[in-house]
TINU-664482 format. One line per field, with one value per atom (N, C-alpha, C): residue number from 1; residue in three letters; x, y, z. Coordinates in nm, 2 decimals. Atoms other than C-alpha are relative to their C-alpha. Layout:
! TINU-664482
k	c(NUM; ...)
r	c(ala; ...)
px	c(X; ...)
py	c(Y; ...)
pz	c(Z; ...)
***
This chain:
! TINU-664482
k	c(1; 1; 1; 2; 2; 2; 3; 3; 3; 4; 4; 4; 5; 5; 5; 6; 6; 6; 7; 7; 7; 8; 8; 8; 9; 9; 9; 10; 10; 10; 11; 11; 11; 12; 12; 12; 13; 13; 13; 14; 14; 14; 15; 15; 15; 16; 16; 16; 17; 17; 17; 18; 18; 18; 19; 19; 19; 20; 20; 20; 21; 21; 21; 22; 22; 22; 23; 23; 23; 24; 24; 24; 25; 25; 25; 26; 26; 26; 27; 27; 27; 28; 28; 28; 29; 29; 29; 30; 30; 30; 31; 31; 31; 32; 32; 32; 33; 33; 33; 34; 34; 34; 35; 35; 35; 36; 36; 36; 37; 37; 37; 38; 38; 38; 39; 39; 39; 40; 40; 40; 41; 41; 41; 42; 42; 42; 43; 43; 43; 44; 44; 44; 45; 45; 45; 46; 46; 46; 47; 47; 47; 48; 48; 48; 49; 49; 49; 50; 50; 50; 51; 51; 51; 52; 52; 52; 53; 53; 53; 54; 54; 54; 55; 55; 55; 56; 56; 56; 57; 57; 57; 58; 58; 58; 59; 59; 59; 60; 60; 60; 61; 61; 61; 62; 62; 62; 63; 63; 63; 64; 64; 64; 65; 65; 65; 66; 66; 66; 67; 67; 67; 68; 68; 68; 69; 69; 69; 70; 70; 70; 71; 71; 71; 72; 72; 72; 73; 73; 73; 74; 74; 74; 75; 75; 75; 76; 76; 76; 77; 77; 77; 78; 78; 78; 79; 79; 79; 80; 80; 80; 81; 81; 81; 82; 82; 82; 83; 83; 83; 84; 84; 84; 85; 85; 85; 86; 86; 86; 87; 87; 87; 88; 88; 88; 89; 89; 89; 90; 90; 90; 91; 91; 91; 92; 92; 92; 93; 93; 93; 94; 94; 94; 95; 95; 95; 96; 96; 96; 97; 97; 97; 98; 98; 98; 99; 99; 99; 100; 100; 100; 101; 101; 101; 102; 102; 102; 103; 103; 103; 104; 104; 104; 105; 105; 105; 106; 106; 106; 107; 107; 107; 108; 108; 108; 109; 109; 109; 110; 110; 110; 111; 111; 111; 112; 112; 112; 113; 113; 113; 114; 114; 114; 115; 115; 115; 116; 116; 116; 117; 117; 117; 118; 118; 118; 119; 119; 119; 120; 120; 120; 121; 121; 121; 122; 122; 122; 123; 123; 123; 124; 124; 124; 125; 125; 125; 126; 126; 126; 127; 127; 127; 128; 128; 128; 129; 129; 129; 130; 130; 130; 131; 131; 131; 132; 132; 132; 133; 133; 133; 134; 134; 134; 135; 135; 135; 136; 136; 136; 137; 137; 137; 138; 138; 138; 139; 139; 139; 140; 140; 140; 141; 141; 141; 142; 142; 142; 143; 143; 143; 144; 144; 144; 145; 145; 145; 146; 146; 146; 147; 147; 147; 148; 148; 148; 149; 149; 149; 150; 150; 150; 151; 151; 151; 152; 152; 152; 153; 153; 153; 154; 154; 154; 155; 155; 155; 156; 156; 156; 157; 157; 157; 158; 158; 158; 159; 159; 159; 160; 160; 160; 161; 161; 161; 162; 162; 162; 163; 163; 163; 164; 164; 164; 165; 165; 165; 166; 166; 166; 167; 167; 167; 168; 168; 168; 169; 169; 169; 170; 170; 170; 171; 171; 171; 172; 172; 172; 173; 173; 173; 174; 174; 174; 175; 175; 175; 176; 176; 176; 177; 177; 177; 178; 178; 178; 179; 179; 179; 180; 180; 180; 181; 181; 181; 182; 182; 182; 183; 183; 183; 184; 184; 184; 185; 185; 185; 186; 186; 186; 187; 187; 187; 188; 188; 188; 189; 189; 189; 190; 190; 190; 191; 191; 191)
r	c(unk; unk; unk; unk; unk; unk; unk; unk; unk; unk; unk; unk; unk; unk; unk; unk; unk; unk; unk; unk; unk; unk; unk; unk; unk; unk; unk; unk; unk; unk; unk; unk; unk; unk; unk; unk; unk; unk; unk; unk; unk; unk; unk; unk; unk; unk; unk; unk; unk; unk; unk; unk; unk; unk; unk; unk; unk; unk; unk; unk; unk; unk; unk; unk; unk; unk; unk; unk; unk; unk; unk; unk; unk; unk; unk; unk; unk; unk; unk; unk; unk; unk; unk; unk; unk; unk; unk; unk; unk; unk; unk; unk; unk; unk; unk; unk; unk; unk; unk; unk; unk; unk; unk; unk; unk; unk; unk; unk; unk; unk; unk; unk; unk; unk; unk; unk; unk; unk; unk; unk; unk; unk; unk; unk; unk; unk; unk; unk; unk; unk; unk; unk; unk; unk; unk; unk; unk; unk; unk; unk; unk; unk; unk; unk; unk; unk; unk; unk; unk; unk; unk; unk; unk; unk; unk; unk; unk; unk; unk; unk; unk; unk; unk; unk; unk; unk; unk; unk; unk; unk; unk; unk; unk; unk; unk; unk; unk; unk; unk; unk; unk; unk; unk; unk; unk; unk; unk; unk; unk; unk; unk; unk; unk; unk; unk; unk; unk; unk; unk; unk; unk; unk; unk; unk; unk; unk; unk; unk; unk; unk; unk; unk; unk; unk; unk; unk; unk; unk; unk; unk; unk; unk; unk; unk; unk; unk; unk; unk; unk; unk; unk; unk; unk; unk; unk; unk; unk; unk; unk; unk; unk; unk; unk; unk; unk; unk; unk; unk; unk; unk; unk; unk; unk; unk; unk; unk; unk; unk; unk; unk; unk; unk; unk; unk; unk; unk; unk; unk; unk; unk; unk; unk; unk; unk; unk; unk; unk; unk; unk; unk; unk; unk; unk; unk; unk; unk; unk; unk; unk; unk; unk; unk; unk; unk; unk; unk; unk; unk; unk; unk; unk; unk; unk; unk; unk; unk; unk; unk; unk; unk; unk; unk; unk; unk; unk; unk; unk; unk; unk; unk; unk; unk; unk; unk; unk; unk; unk; unk; unk; unk; unk; unk; unk; unk; unk; unk; unk; unk; unk; unk; unk; unk; unk; unk; unk; unk; unk; unk; unk; unk; unk; unk; unk; unk; unk; unk; unk; unk; unk; unk; unk; unk; unk; unk; unk; unk; unk; unk; unk; unk; unk; unk; unk; unk; unk; unk; unk; unk; unk; unk; unk; unk; unk; unk; unk; unk; unk; unk; unk; unk; unk; unk; unk; unk; unk; unk; unk; unk; unk; unk; unk; unk; unk; unk; unk; unk; unk; unk; unk; unk; unk; unk; unk; unk; unk; unk; unk; unk; unk; unk; unk; unk; unk; unk; unk; unk; unk; unk; unk; unk; unk; unk; unk; unk; unk; unk; unk; unk; unk; unk; unk; unk; unk; unk; unk; unk; unk; unk; unk; unk; unk; unk; unk; unk; unk; unk; unk; unk; unk; unk; unk; unk; unk; unk; unk; unk; unk; unk; unk; unk; unk; unk; unk; unk; unk; unk; unk; unk; unk; unk; unk; unk; unk; unk; unk; unk; unk; unk; unk; unk; unk; unk; unk; unk; unk; unk; unk; unk; unk; unk; unk; unk; unk; unk; unk; unk; unk; unk; unk; unk; unk; unk; unk; unk; unk; unk; unk; unk; unk; unk; unk; unk; unk; unk; unk; unk; unk; unk; unk; unk; unk; unk; unk; unk; unk; unk; unk; unk; unk; unk; unk; unk; unk; unk; unk; unk; unk; unk; unk; unk; unk; unk; unk; unk; unk; unk; unk; unk; unk; unk; unk; unk; unk; unk; unk; unk; unk; unk; unk; unk; unk; unk; unk)
px	c(-0.04; 0.29; 0.12; -0.11; 0.65; -0.03; 0.03; 0.50; -0.07; 0.05; 0.26; 0.11; -0.13; 0.55; 0.08; -0.07; 0.75; -0.08; 0.10; 0.46; -0.02; 0.03; 0.40; 0.13; -0.13; 0.79; -0.01; -0.01; 0.79; -0.08; 0.10; 0.50; 0.03; -0.09; 0.68; 0.09; -0.08; 0.95; -0.01; 0.08; 0.76; -0.07; 0.03; 0.58; 0.12; -0.13; 0.92; 0.05; -0.02; 1.02; -0.04; 0.08; 0.73; 0.03; 0.06; 0.73; 0.12; -0.11; 1.10; 0.01; -0.05; 1.11; -0.11; 0.10; 0.78; 0.08; -0.07; 0.95; 0.13; -0.16; 1.30; -0.03; 0.07; 1.13; -0.05; 0.09; 0.88; 0.12; -0.10; 1.15; 0.10; -0.10; 1.40; -0.05; 0.09; 1.14; -0.02; 0.04; 1.06; 0.13; -0.11; 1.40; 0.04; -0.03; 1.50; -0.12; 0.11; 1.16; 0.04; -0.04; 1.26; 0.11; -0.13; 1.56; 0.01; 0.00; 1.45; -0.07; 0.06; 1.30; -0.12; 0.21; 0.94; -0.03; 0.05; 0.92; 0.17; -0.09; 1.13; -0.08; 0.06; 1.06; 0.11; -0.09; 1.20; -0.04; -0.01; 1.26; 0.05; -0.10; 1.32; 0.04; -0.10; 1.58; 0.00; 0.00; 1.65; 0.04; -0.04; 1.73; 0.16; -0.01; 1.97; 0.06; -0.03; 2.02; -0.10; 0.12; 1.83; -0.07; 0.08; 1.57; 0.07; -0.05; 1.72; -0.11; 0.08; 1.60; 0.05; 0.00; 1.57; -0.05; 0.07; 1.51; 0.01; 0.00; 1.39; -0.07; 0.01; 1.40; -0.08; 0.11; 1.13; 0.09; -0.12; 1.45; -0.01; -0.03; 1.46; -0.20; 0.16; 1.06; -0.05; 0.05; 1.01; 0.15; -0.12; 1.36; -0.03; 0.01; 1.19; -0.02; 0.03; 1.09; 0.11; -0.13; 1.44; 0.04; -0.03; 1.52; -0.08; 0.04; 1.24; 0.01; -0.03; 1.28; 0.13; -0.11; 1.63; -0.02; 0.03; 1.46; -0.05; 0.10; 1.25; 0.11; -0.12; 1.54; 0.04; -0.04; 1.70; -0.11; 0.12; 1.38; -0.03; 0.03; 1.33; 0.13; -0.10; 1.65; 0.02; -0.03; 1.62; -0.13; 0.12; 1.29; 0.09; -0.07; 1.55; 0.03; -0.11; 1.75; -0.08; 0.11; 1.43; -0.09; 0.13; 1.16; -0.09; 0.12; 0.83; -0.04; 0.08; 0.70; 0.10; -0.12; 1.01; -0.08; -0.01; 0.97; -0.16; 0.15; 0.57; 0.01; -0.03; 0.65; 0.05; -0.07; 0.93; -0.12; 0.08; 0.65; -0.11; 0.07; 0.41; 0.06; -0.05; 0.67; 0.01; 0.02; 0.72; -0.08; 0.16; 0.36; -0.01; 0.05; 0.34; 0.09; -0.14; 0.69; -0.06; 0.03; 0.55; -0.11; 0.10; 0.21; 0.04; -0.04; 0.40; 0.09; -0.07; 0.63; -0.14; 0.14; 0.28; -0.06; 0.06; 0.16; 0.08; -0.09; 0.47; 0.00; 0.01; 0.41; -0.14; 0.10; 0.06; -0.03; -0.01; 0.13; 0.09; -0.07; 0.37; -0.11; 0.09; 0.09; -0.11; 0.12; -0.18; 0.06; -0.04; 0.07; 0.02; 0.02; 0.06; 0.16; -0.14; 0.46; 0.02; -0.05; 0.59; 0.07; -0.06; 0.68; -0.08; 0.04; 0.64; 0.02; 0.01; 0.54; 0.00; 0.01; 0.62; -0.06; 0.10; 0.38; 0.04; -0.01; 0.50; 0.14; -0.12; 0.82; -0.09; 0.09; 0.54; -0.07; 0.12; 0.30; 0.11; -0.09; 0.63; 0.03; -0.02; 0.69; -0.11; 0.13; 0.32; -0.02; 0.02; 0.36; 0.08; -0.13; 0.68; -0.06; 0.07; 0.53; -0.12; 0.10; 0.23; 0.07; -0.07; 0.46; 0.05; -0.10; 0.70; -0.13; 0.12; 0.36; -0.06; 0.04; 0.22; 0.09; -0.09; 0.54; 0.02; -0.03; 0.54; -0.12; 0.13; 0.18; -0.02; -0.02; 0.23; 0.10; -0.10; 0.51; -0.09; 0.08; 0.31; -0.13; 0.07; 0.05; 0.00; -0.05; 0.20; 0.14; -0.16; 0.57; 0.02; -0.04; 0.55; 0.06; -0.06; 0.58; 0.09; -0.05; 0.76; 0.17; -0.13; 1.15; 0.11; -0.11; 1.45; 0.09; -0.15; 1.78; 0.08; -0.07; 2.00; -0.07; 0.12; 1.70; 0.02; 0.03; 1.76; 0.10; -0.08; 2.09; -0.01; 0.03; 1.92; -0.03; 0.04; 1.89; -0.15; 0.15; 1.55; -0.09; 0.03; 1.36; -0.01; -0.01; 1.39; -0.15; 0.14; 1.05; 0.05; -0.01; 1.17; 0.15; -0.12; 1.45; 0.07; -0.03; 1.70; -0.01; 0.02; 1.66; 0.15; -0.10; 1.91; 0.12; -0.15; 2.29; 0.02; -0.02; 2.21; -0.01; 0.02; 2.34; -0.06; 0.03; 2.17; 0.09; -0.08; 2.31; 0.14; -0.12; 2.67; -0.03; 0.03; 2.61; 0.11; -0.12; 2.86; 0.11; -0.13; 3.14; -0.04; -0.01; 3.03; 0.06; -0.03; 3.12; 0.14; -0.15; 3.51; 0.04; -0.05; 3.52; -0.06; 0.01; 3.35; 0.14; -0.10; 3.64; 0.13; -0.11; 3.89; -0.01; 0.03; 3.75; 0.03; -0.03; 3.79; 0.15; -0.11; 4.12; 0.11; -0.07; 4.23; -0.04; 0.03; 4.07; -0.14; 0.16; 3.72; -0.07; 0.12; 3.39; -0.12; 0.03; 3.23; -0.15; 0.11; 2.88; -0.04; 0.04; 2.89; 0.02; 0.00; 2.81; 0.03)
py	c(-0.15; 0.09; -0.02; 0.02; -0.04; -0.10; 0.08; -0.31; 0.08; -0.02; -0.14; 0.13; -0.03; 0.10; -0.06; 0.09; -0.17; -0.05; 0.06; -0.32; 0.11; -0.08; 0.00; 0.04; 0.01; 0.06; -0.10; 0.09; -0.26; 0.01; -0.05; -0.19; 0.11; -0.10; 0.12; -0.04; 0.08; -0.06; -0.10; 0.10; -0.32; 0.09; -0.12; -0.04; 0.07; -0.09; 0.17; -0.11; 0.09; -0.17; -0.02; 0.06; -0.26; 0.12; -0.12; 0.12; 0.03; 0.03; 0.11; -0.10; 0.11; -0.21; 0.00; -0.01; -0.15; 0.15; -0.12; 0.21; -0.07; 0.05; 0.04; -0.12; 0.12; -0.28; 0.06; -0.04; -0.09; 0.15; -0.05; 0.17; -0.06; 0.08; -0.08; -0.09; 0.07; -0.28; 0.08; -0.08; 0.02; 0.02; -0.02; 0.10; -0.07; 0.15; -0.27; 0.02; 0.01; -0.26; 0.11; -0.10; 0.08; -0.01; 0.07; -0.09; -0.06; 0.13; -0.35; 0.06; -0.04; -0.35; 0.01; -0.06; -0.17; -0.08; 0.02; -0.22; 0.00; 0.02; -0.30; 0.00; -0.02; -0.17; -0.03; 0.04; -0.30; 0.06; -0.06; -0.12; -0.04; 0.07; -0.29; 0.10; -0.01; -0.20; -0.05; 0.02; -0.21; -0.18; 0.15; -0.61; 0.01; 0.07; -0.76; 0.02; -0.02; -0.60; -0.02; 0.04; -0.74; 0.16; -0.11; -0.52; 0.06; -0.07; -0.27; 0.01; -0.01; -0.34; 0.09; -0.11; -0.08; -0.01; 0.05; -0.18; 0.14; -0.11; 0.10; -0.04; 0.02; 0.07; 0.09; -0.13; 0.25; 0.07; -0.15; 0.51; 0.05; -0.05; 0.59; 0.09; -0.10; 0.66; 0.02; -0.08; 0.77; 0.04; -0.02; 0.92; 0.05; -0.06; 1.08; -0.12; 0.13; 0.74; -0.05; 0.06; 0.60; 0.08; -0.15; 0.95; -0.02; 0.00; 0.93; -0.15; 0.10; 0.55; 0.01; -0.03; 0.67; 0.08; -0.10; 0.95; -0.07; 0.04; 0.72; -0.11; 0.10; 0.46; 0.08; -0.10; 0.77; 0.04; -0.02; 0.84; -0.09; 0.12; 0.52; -0.03; 0.00; 0.52; 0.11; -0.17; 0.92; -0.06; 0.02; 0.77; -0.07; 0.03; 0.59; 0.11; -0.08; 0.91; 0.08; -0.13; 1.14; -0.05; 0.03; 1.16; 0.12; -0.07; 1.35; 0.04; -0.04; 1.58; 0.03; -0.03; 1.58; -0.13; 0.16; 1.20; -0.01; 0.03; 1.23; 0.10; -0.08; 1.51; -0.07; 0.11; 1.28; -0.14; 0.10; 1.01; 0.02; -0.07; 1.23; 0.00; 0.00; 1.30; -0.12; 0.12; 0.94; -0.05; 0.04; 0.87; 0.05; -0.06; 1.12; -0.08; 0.08; 0.98; -0.13; 0.17; 0.62; 0.00; -0.03; 0.77; 0.03; -0.04; 0.92; -0.10; 0.10; 0.61; -0.10; 0.09; 0.41; 0.09; -0.04; 0.64; 0.01; 0.04; 0.60; -0.17; 0.12; 0.22; -0.01; -0.02; 0.27; 0.07; -0.07; 0.48; -0.11; 0.10; 0.23; -0.11; 0.15; -0.06; 0.04; -0.04; 0.20; 0.05; -0.09; 0.38; -0.12; 0.14; 0.24; 0.04; -0.05; 0.25; -0.07; 0.08; 0.13; -0.15; 0.10; -0.20; -0.11; 0.11; -0.53; 0.08; -0.06; -0.41; -0.10; 0.11; -0.61; 0.11; -0.08; -0.51; -0.07; 0.02; -0.72; 0.11; -0.13; -0.43; 0.11; -0.10; -0.15; -0.02; 0.02; -0.34; -0.05; 0.01; -0.42; 0.13; -0.12; -0.07; 0.07; -0.08; 0.04; -0.11; 0.07; -0.22; 0.02; -0.07; -0.10; 0.13; -0.13; 0.26; 0.00; -0.02; 0.16; -0.07; 0.09; -0.08; 0.15; -0.12; 0.27; 0.10; -0.09; 0.48; -0.02; 0.06; 0.26; 0.00; -0.03; 0.28; 0.16; -0.16; 0.66; 0.01; 0.01; 0.66; -0.03; 0.05; 0.45; 0.08; -0.08; 0.68; 0.15; -0.11; 0.99; -0.01; 0.04; 0.85; -0.05; 0.07; 0.67; 0.05; 0.00; 0.77; 0.10; -0.11; 1.07; -0.10; 0.07; 0.83; -0.11; 0.12; 0.57; 0.05; -0.01; 0.53; 0.05; -0.06; 0.74; -0.05; 0.05; 0.63; 0.03; -0.01; 0.60; 0.08; -0.06; 0.73; -0.08; 0.08; 0.45; 0.03; -0.06; 0.65; 0.14; -0.18; 1.00; -0.02; -0.03; 1.10; 0.01; -0.01; 1.05; 0.12; -0.15; 1.37; 0.00; -0.02; 1.52; 0.01; -0.02; 1.49; 0.01; -0.03; 1.63; -0.05; 0.05; 1.46; -0.13; 0.10; 1.22; -0.11; 0.12; 0.86; -0.04; 0.02; 0.71; -0.05; 0.06; 0.63; 0.10; -0.05; 0.88; 0.18; -0.17; 1.26; 0.06; -0.15; 1.59; 0.03; -0.06; 1.75; 0.10; -0.07; 1.93; 0.14; -0.15; 2.30; 0.08; -0.12; 2.64; -0.07; 0.07; 2.59; -0.11; 0.13; 2.25; -0.08; 0.03; 2.20; -0.10; 0.04; 2.22; -0.07; 0.04; 2.09; -0.20; 0.14; 1.75; -0.06; 0.00; 1.77; -0.03; 0.04; 1.80; -0.11; 0.12; 1.53; -0.15; 0.10; 1.32; 0.01; 0.00; 1.42; -0.04; 0.04; 1.31; -0.15; 0.16; 0.96; -0.03; -0.01; 1.02; -0.01; -0.02; 0.98; 0.07; -0.11; 1.30; -0.02; 0.04; 1.13; -0.05; 0.07; 0.95; 0.15; -0.09; 1.20; -0.05)
pz	c(0.09; 2.40; -0.08; 0.07; 2.34; -0.14; 0.12; 2.11; -0.11; 0.14; 1.91; -0.08; 0.06; 1.85; -0.12; 0.12; 1.71; -0.09; 0.10; 1.52; -0.12; 0.09; 1.36; -0.08; 0.10; 1.24; -0.06; 0.12; 1.12; -0.12; 0.16; 0.88; -0.07; 0.09; 0.78; -0.05; 0.11; 0.68; -0.08; 0.13; 0.48; -0.09; 0.10; 0.34; -0.07; 0.02; 0.26; -0.10; 0.08; 0.10; -0.10; 0.15; -0.15; -0.06; 0.11; -0.27; -0.03; 0.06; -0.34; -0.09; 0.12; -0.50; -0.10; 0.09; -0.69; -0.10; 0.07; -0.81; -0.07; 0.03; -0.88; -0.13; 0.12; -1.08; -0.10; 0.13; -1.28; -0.06; 0.09; -1.38; -0.09; 0.09; -1.47; -0.10; 0.07; -1.62; -0.17; 0.10; -1.86; -0.04; 0.07; -1.92; -0.11; 0.09; -2.04; -0.13; 0.14; -2.28; -0.07; 0.08; -2.39; -0.09; 0.08; -2.55; -0.11; 0.07; -2.74; -0.14; 0.12; -3.10; 0.03; 0.00; -3.11; -0.14; 0.12; -3.51; -0.08; 0.09; -3.80; -0.16; 0.14; -4.14; -0.13; 0.14; -4.48; -0.10; 0.10; -4.75; -0.13; 0.13; -5.12; -0.07; 0.08; -5.31; -0.13; 0.11; -5.67; -0.03; 0.03; -5.80; 0.00; -0.10; -5.69; 0.16; -0.16; -5.36; 0.10; -0.11; -5.03; 0.05; -0.06; -4.89; 0.12; -0.09; -4.66; 0.14; -0.16; -4.25; 0.09; -0.10; -4.04; 0.11; -0.13; -3.67; 0.09; -0.12; -3.42; 0.12; -0.16; -3.05; 0.05; -0.10; -2.81; 0.02; 0.00; -2.76; -0.09; 0.13; -3.12; -0.04; 0.03; -3.15; 0.11; -0.11; -2.81; 0.05; -0.07; -2.71; 0.18; -0.13; -2.38; 0.09; -0.06; -2.26; 0.13; -0.10; -2.13; 0.09; -0.08; -1.96; 0.12; -0.13; -1.74; 0.05; -0.11; -1.64; 0.04; -0.07; -1.57; 0.15; -0.14; -1.34; 0.12; -0.10; -1.18; 0.06; -0.11; -1.08; 0.08; -0.12; -0.95; 0.11; -0.08; -0.76; 0.11; -0.13; -0.60; 0.08; -0.10; -0.44; 0.09; -0.05; -0.35; 0.13; -0.11; -0.13; 0.13; -0.15; 0.12; 0.06; -0.06; 0.17; 0.05; -0.02; 0.22; 0.11; -0.13; 0.49; 0.00; -0.02; 0.56; -0.11; 0.15; 0.31; -0.11; 0.14; 0.10; -0.04; 0.02; 0.08; -0.05; 0.05; 0.01; -0.13; 0.08; -0.26; -0.12; 0.08; -0.41; -0.06; 0.05; -0.42; -0.08; 0.10; -0.61; -0.15; 0.17; -0.87; -0.08; 0.07; -0.90; -0.05; 0.06; -0.96; -0.09; 0.10; -1.22; -0.11; 0.09; -1.39; -0.05; 0.03; -1.37; -0.09; 0.08; -1.55; -0.12; 0.17; -1.83; -0.09; 0.08; -1.89; -0.02; 0.02; -1.86; -0.13; 0.13; -2.14; -0.12; 0.13; -2.38; -0.03; 0.04; -2.36; -0.02; 0.06; -2.43; -0.12; 0.16; -2.73; -0.09; 0.02; -2.81; -0.10; 0.02; -2.82; -0.16; 0.08; -3.00; -0.14; 0.11; -3.26; -0.12; 0.06; -3.58; -0.12; 0.04; -3.68; -0.13; 0.11; -4.01; 0.01; 0.01; -4.12; 0.13; -0.13; -3.84; 0.16; -0.13; -3.49; 0.10; -0.13; -3.17; 0.09; -0.10; -2.91; 0.13; -0.17; -2.59; 0.04; -0.07; -2.54; 0.03; -0.06; -2.53; 0.09; -0.12; -2.31; 0.14; -0.14; -2.06; 0.06; -0.02; -2.11; 0.11; -0.05; -2.00; 0.15; -0.12; -1.70; 0.10; -0.12; -1.55; 0.02; -0.01; -1.58; 0.13; -0.11; -1.40; 0.14; -0.12; -1.13; 0.08; -0.08; -1.06; 0.02; -0.07; -1.02; 0.10; -0.10; -0.79; 0.11; -0.09; -0.61; 0.04; -0.01; -0.62; 0.09; -0.06; -0.51; 0.14; -0.12; -0.23; 0.10; -0.08; -0.10; 0.03; -0.07; -0.14; 0.08; -0.10; 0.05; 0.14; -0.15; 0.31; 0.07; -0.04; 0.32; 0.08; -0.11; 0.57; 0.12; -0.09; 0.85; 0.01; 0.03; 0.71; 0.08; -0.10; 0.92; -0.17; 0.06; 0.73; 0.03; 0.01; 0.64; 0.12; -0.13; 0.98; 0.08; -0.11; 1.21; 0.09; -0.14; 1.42; 0.11; -0.07; 1.52; 0.07; -0.10; 1.63; 0.10; -0.13; 1.96; 0.01; -0.02; 2.10; 0.04; -0.07; 2.17; 0.16; -0.14; 2.50; 0.06; -0.08; 2.72; 0.16; -0.14; 3.07; 0.00; -0.03; 3.21; -0.11; 0.05; 3.04; 0.06; -0.07; 3.09; 0.07; -0.05; 3.30; -0.08; 0.10; 3.16; -0.12; 0.13; 2.89; 0.04; -0.07; 2.95; -0.13; 0.09; 2.77; -0.07; 0.13; 2.44; 0.12; -0.03; 2.56; -0.04; 0.08; 2.48; 0.05; -0.04; 2.54; 0.07; -0.09; 2.82; -0.01; -0.03; 2.88; -0.13; 0.10; 2.51; 0.00; 0.02; 2.56; 0.11; -0.10; 2.90; -0.04; 0.04; 2.76; -0.10; 0.07; 2.47; 0.10; -0.09; 2.78; 0.07; -0.04; 2.93; -0.08; 0.08; 2.63; -0.01; 0.04; 2.59; 0.13; -0.10; 2.95; 0.01; 0.01; 2.88; 0.08; -0.09; 3.08; -0.08; 0.10; 2.97; 0.05; -0.09; 2.98; -0.01; -0.02; 2.96; 0.12; -0.09; 3.26; 0.12; -0.10; 3.57; 0.11)
***
């Protein structure tokens, strides 16, 4: 019984790690790709002036794209700090954000921008959005049972009597008695 629970917790931690890494790597890749030059437009000017070169990044062409990638980065970190249904809801939002980033990358691949167009940066943005979306989808589907940040330090649920050596919660008048015992240098958890 104990071995099965440990194996399940290990699998949950592993899935949590994969989901967070997918979300962070995908959003980071999309953010980086959005800041690269996606198109270069040359405007001919009268002689003897050289042509004017205007480089446009993905950020200039799609201003919402890096904003969504930054939100995806923050959401990837927030997966660690949430639990239960909140984590699943966050995973759904991350999946939608990843899909929106992937759509932006796809638009960059298909759009007919002026001048010379670089297709590798929109393609990387598309891949990053898909990775972030996959991490969000994994979180939405499986995240409810994953361990939460600091969960190992929480008191286990009471089922009848407390295990030997562990005192139950101190409430009411006993609370002040416990503090008084600490002031005297005694351990209030020892019966």
